[in-house]
N, C-alpha and C positions, 0 to 999 in steps of 0.2 A: 777544375772544380766539378764535383759530381752533382747530380740533381738534388740530393738532400742538402748539400752545402749551399747550393744556389737557392733552394727553398728557404733555408734559414736566413740567408743574407737578404733576400727580398722581404721576408717577414719583418726582420729588424728595421729595414729601411721604411716600410709602410707604418709599422707600429711605433717606431721611435722618431724617425726623421720627419714624418709628415704631421707630427703633433701640432695641434693648434687648439685654442679655446673653442673656436667655432665647431671644429670637427669633434672635439670632446663632448660638446653639447648635443650635436645633431646625430652622429653615427650610432651611439648606443640606442637611440630611439628607433632608428631605421631597422634594427634587427628584432624589435619587439613585436610579436604577433598581434597583440592588442592594438598597437598603433595603426595597423593596417585594416582593422575590422571595418571602418567606414568604407574603405575601397572595396573589400570583399562584399559587403552588403550592397554597395552600389552596383557591382557587376551582377549579382544575383537578381536584384530588383530590375535592372535594365533588361536582363534576359527574360524575366517573367512578364514585364510590361510589353515587351516586343514580340514574344513568342508564345505567350499564354501557357496553357497546360503542357505544351510540348517542351517547355523549358526544363521539366523534370529530368528528361534524358540528358540534357546538357549539364545540369548540376550533378547528376549521378556520375557522369564521366569525368567531370572536374574533380569530384571527390575521389574517384578511383585513381586519378592521376596523382593527387597529393598523397593518398594513402599508400599506394604502391611505391612511390618515390621514398616516402619516409621509412617504410618497412625495409626496403632493399638497402637504403643507406645506413640506417641505424641498427638493424637486427642482423643483416647479412654481412655487409662490408665492414662496418666498424668492429663488429665482434670477431671477424676473421683477421683483420689487419692489426688491430689493437695499438694504433699509434697514439702516443700521449699528446695531449694538447700542449701548445707552446707554454701556456701559463702553468703547466704541471711539470715542466722540465727544469733541470738545473743548468743546462748548457746553452740556453737561449736567453738573451736579454729582452725582457718583456715589460711593457707598461700595461698593467691590468686596469682596464676601464670599466669592467663589469665583473660580476662574480664568475670565477673560472669554470666551475662545473667539474664533475668527477668522471664524466663519460669520455670516450675516445674521440679522436680528432678527425680521422680519415674514414669517410668523406664527410664534408659539411652537409648536415641535414638542411640548414637554411638555404645553402646554394642549390642543393638537389631539388628541394621542394619548390623554391621560387622559380628556378629555371624550368622545371616541369610545368608549372602553372603558366609561366610566360609563353612557353612553346605551345602548350595546348590552346591558349587564347589567341596567339598569333595565327595558328593554323586553322582555327575555327572562326571566331569572331573577326579576327584580323583579315580574313579573306574579303569580308564585306566592308569593314571599317579599317582601312589601311593606315589611317593616321595614328592608330593606337600602337602599331607595331614597334616603332623605335622606343616609345615610352615604356613599353613592357620590358624590353631588353635593358633599358637604363634602370628601371625599377629593380629587376632581378640582380643586376650588376652592383648596384649600390648596396643592397642587402648583403650580397656575398662579400664585397670588399670590406664592409663594416665588420665582418667576422674577424678579419685579419687585424684591422685597426684597433679593435677592442682587446685583442690578445688571445682569443680562444681558438683560432684556426690558422694553420699555415696556408700560404697561397696555393700550394698543390692540393690541399684539401678542398678549397673552394673551386679550383679549376676542374678537378675530376668530378666533384659534386655537380658542378654546372653541366659538364658533358653528360653525366648520368641523367640529370634532370631533363636535358634536351632530348635524349633518346627515349626516356619514358613518356615525356609529353608528346613526342611525335608518334609513338606507338598508340597511345590512347586517342589522339586526334585522328589517326588513320582509321582506327576501329569505329570511332564515333561517326566519322564522315561516311564510311562504308554502310553502316546500318541505320544511322539517324541523321545524316546530313540534311535531310529535308526539313528538320526542325528549324534550321536557321534560314529558312526561306519564307519570311513573313509577307503578308499583304501590305502592311504599312508599318513604319518604324516610328517609335517615340524617341526623339533625340534630346 
């Protein structure tokens, strides 16, 4: 079995065999950006409450992390590889749980962007607040696997998207730490 056959088999197992009413209800929401707005707002508010005006640098680097991840995934890799989404193919058995979309599949922007954010946060805020680390990885993983469950990405799309996001998040966190790491050294913290 080659990697593409394995990818299709794993996709069909996740998309078809794991079907349940509970997952059908929850996982489509997990991939919706607006669903996570309260969490994003909390992170930004937390940083500003704890680090004051210095937090602008943190938010700028977080935005650069997401922006570069999204551009590399959607405009460079997807337009070069041009892999069809599983829900747009005839050779894959798919249960469509959300609207399919017309874009390409490889790599998953959701996986790339959320793993980039998770990595950036783990390597910046997570150095001081270690308890958030596993939750950030779980969060990014749930969003990524949701893409397969709802039928819009193959497992390889989210795996490579996740690796891409980790590399981009690490790059921006290293730059942030080198030039603005002092930003995350407050006098007192609001928890």
